N, C-alpha and C positions, 0 to 999 in steps of 0.2 A: 246407426244412421242418426245424424244430428240435423234437426230442422231449424233454420234461422229465419228471422224476419228482418228485412232490410228496408229502411225508408228511402225511397228514391224520388228525386225531383228532376224533371226535364224542362229546360227553357227552350221554347220553340222560336222560330224566326220572327213570328209576329208578337213576341214577348209574352205569350201566354205560358204559364208554368203549370204542369201537371205534377201532382204529388200522390204517391201511392205506396203501399206496402207490397214488397215482393218476397214471396216465400221461396226458400231454396233448401235443398238437402246436401249442398256442398259444404263440407266442414270449414273450408278456408275462404269462403266468399260466396258470390252468387253469379249467375250468368247475366252479363250486361246485355247480351243480345235479347234474352227473354225480357229483361226490364224495358228495353226500348220498344219491343213489340207490344207489351202491356201499356206503355206510355202512349203509343199510337192509338190503341183502342180507347184509352181514357180520354185522349184529346177528341177523338171522333164522337164519343158519347157525350161529352160536356159541351162541345162547341157546335155539334150537329153539322160538321163538315170535315173533310180530310185535313190533316196538318199541312202547313206550307212545305213546299218542296224546292229543291235546287236541281236544275238540269245540268247533268254532266255531259256536255256535248261531245267530248272526246270518246266517251264510252257509249253514248246514245241512250242513257238512262236518267231517270229522275230519282232522287233520294230525299228523305225527310230532312228539312232544314232545322237542325238542332244546334242551338247556340252553346248550351252547357248541360252537363249531367252532374248532379250531386247526390251522393248517397251516404247514409249513416249506418255503420255496422254496429253489431251488438257490443263490441269492445269500446264504444264511445268515439271512435275515429270518424272524421268527416273526410270524404274523398271527393274532390272536385275535378272534373275534366272539362276544360274550355279550349276549343281549338286543338292546338298541339301540346297543351299543358296538362299534366296529371299531378295534382297536389293533394297530399294527405295532411290533415290537420287534426289535432286533438281538441275535442270540445268546441270547435269553432262553428259559429252559425252563419258566417259570412258566405258569400258566393252567389248563388243563383237568386236574382231578385227581378221580379217583373216591373214594368212601368205601372203606375197607378191605374190608368184606364183599363188595362188588361185585367188587373186584379178585380176591379169593380165589375167588369163584364162577367167574369167567372162567378163571382158572388151573387150577382143578380140572377143568373141562370139557376143556381142552386136553390135560391129562395122561392122560386116559382112553384 
């Protein structure tokens, strides 16, 4: 069994970005569903409120409003998912970027 560590970043609808390490024993990747659940917990822990949601009226449910997901695998590749795009890049650090106010807001909460 191989255990890998994947750095995962999620950009939320209010432009807050959560970044965390996700452990997985899957040899060829990691569970994106697990990463999104952990990102939700990270958002709630840091912001002291639930993440923004989008209401899907046709289904009658609300889902988390996620703008983008970026993760870095052990082989150095960066994978970005935005909307309907799924892009893999080698050594690229572009992609998920928050607005400055959201970044400051997260840093201020960490420093308290």
